C-alpha positions in Angstrom: -26.2 4.9 -26.4 -26.5 8.3 -25.5 -23.7 10.9 -24.7 -24.2 11.5 -21.1 -23.9 7.8 -20.8 -20.7 7.5 -22.5 -19.1 10.8 -20.9 -19.8 9.0 -17.5 -18.4 6.0 -18.3 -15.2 7.4 -19.2 -14.9 9.9 -16.8 -15.7 6.9 -14.2 -12.6 4.3 -15.8 -10.4 7.5 -15.5 -11.0 7.8 -12.3 -10.0 3.9 -11.6 -7.1 4.5 -13.4 -5.8 7.1 -11.3 -6.8 4.9 -8.1 -5.4 2.7 -9.2 -1.6 4.4 -9.8 -2.6 6.6 -6.5 -2.5 3.0 -4.8 -0.2 1.1 -6.0 2.5 3.5 -6.6 2.9 2.7 -9.9 5.6 5.5 -11.7 5.5 5.5 -15.3 8.9 5.7 -15.7 10.2 2.9 -13.2 7.4 0.9 -12.9 9.2 -2.4 -11.4 9.2 -1.7 -8.0 5.2 -0.8 -7.9 4.9 -4.9 -10.0 7.2 -6.3 -7.9 4.6 -5.4 -4.9 1.6 -6.2 -7.2 3.0 -9.7 -8.1 3.9 -10.3 -4.3 0.4 -9.7 -3.2 -1.0 -11.8 -5.3 1.6 -14.5 -4.1 0.2 -14.2 -0.6 -3.8 -13.9 -1.6 -3.0 -17.3 -3.5 -1.2 -18.6 -0.8 -3.9 -17.6 1.9 -6.6 -18.9 -0.2 -4.7 -22.3 -1.1 -4.4 -22.8 2.4 -8.4 -22.2 3.1 -9.7 -24.4 0.4 -7.0 -27.0 1.8 -8.3 -26.6 5.5 -11.7 -26.8 4.2 -11.6 -29.8 2.1 -9.7 -31.5 4.7 -12.5 -30.6 7.4 -14.7 -32.0 5.0 -13.2 -35.4 4.4 -12.7 -35.4 8.6 -16.3 -35.1 9.0 -17.8 -37.5 6.2 -15.5 -40.1 7.8 -16.6 -39.5 11.5 -20.0 -40.2 9.6 -19.3 -43.8 8.5 -17.3 -44.6 11.6 
């Protein structure tokens, strides 16, 4: 792999780390508030996705049942 590609990948990874710290507000000395915020977001996302999947599956079941009536 050529040196320019490696340097570009390292710069991109460093930029991703900086963006992550900026968006989460993660403080290296006190990371718990940011971790709690991230976990709360993940839980909300999980609940939302579960509700969407449940509604989707129920709508498929309903349409199949109506098709056989």
